[in-house]
C-alpha positions as CSV (number, residue, x, y, z in Angstrom):
1,M,-0.2,0.4,-0.1
2,C,3.2,2.4,1.1
3,R,5.2,2.2,-2.6
4,E,1.3,2.7,-4.4
5,V,1.0,6.0,-2.2
6,E,4.3,7.0,-3.2
7,K,4.6,6.1,-6.6
8,T,1.0,8.2,-7.1
9,A,2.9,11.4,-4.8
10,I,5.5,11.2,-7.3
11,K,3.3,11.3,-10.0
12,A,1.4,14.3,-8.7
13,E,4.0,16.3,-8.0
14,Q,5.7,15.6,-11.9
15,Y,2.0,17.1,-12.8
16,V,2.6,19.7,-10.8
17,E,5.6,20.7,-11.7
18,T,4.7,20.4,-15.6
19,R,1.9,23.0,-14.8
20,L,3.7,25.4,-12.6
21,W,6.6,25.0,-15.3
22,E,3.8,25.8,-18.7
23,A,2.2,28.4,-16.1
24,D,5.9,30.2,-15.7
25,W,6.2,30.0,-19.2
26,D,3.4,31.4,-20.3
27,Y,4.2,34.6,-17.7
28,I,7.3,35.3,-18.9
29,Q,6.7,35.9,-22.8
30,T,5.7,40.0,-23.7
31,L,2.7,40.9,-23.5
32,T,2.3,40.8,-27.4
33,T,2.8,37.3,-27.7
34,R,1.3,35.7,-23.9
35,P,-2.3,34.0,-24.1
36,E,-4.4,36.3,-23.3
37,M,-7.9,36.0,-21.0
38,E,-11.6,37.3,-21.7
39,Q,-12.7,35.9,-18.3
40,V,-11.1,34.3,-15.0
41,L,-13.5,31.7,-12.9
42,V,-13.0,32.3,-9.1
43,E,-14.5,30.2,-6.8
44,L,-14.2,31.6,-3.0
45,D,-15.9,30.3,-0.1
46,G,-16.5,32.8,2.9
47,S,-15.5,35.3,1.2
48,H,-17.1,39.1,-0.1
49,V,-16.0,40.6,-2.9
50,R,-16.1,44.1,-3.7
51,T,-17.2,45.3,-6.9
52,G,-17.5,48.5,-8.2
53,K,-15.9,51.4,-8.9
54,K,-13.7,54.0,-6.9
55,V,-14.8,57.6,-7.8
56,A,-13.2,60.3,-6.0
57,L,-15.9,62.7,-3.8
58,L,-16.1,66.1,-4.4
59,G,-15.2,68.6,-2.2
60,A,-14.1,65.5,0.2
61,E,-11.5,66.1,2.2
62,L,-7.7,64.7,1.7
63,T,-6.7,61.5,4.0
64,K,-4.2,62.4,6.3
65,K,-1.2,59.8,5.0
66,R,-1.2,60.4,1.5
67,W,-3.3,63.6,1.0
68,L,-5.4,62.2,-1.8
69,P,-9.1,63.3,-1.9
70,K,-10.9,60.8,-0.1
71,C,-13.3,58.2,-2.0
72,Q,-16.2,55.7,-1.8
73,R,-17.6,52.8,-3.6
74,P,-20.6,51.7,-4.5
75,L,-21.3,48.5,-3.9
76,D,-23.7,45.7,-5.7
């Protein structure tokens, strides 16, 4: 039983290494030759993804650290 688990683990490790290498190869290509994706599907459990665009408030005061106008993000 232990030998079968070890064989499967070796195959799984080789598979993961191959996939990581392929993904790395896609990433290091220049932006003009890198394959593009129109959509990315992400599944997150127990999380909250904020949506909407950040909009600077008119006549708002500046933030204390960076001195940028305060913004608001309408949530959908």
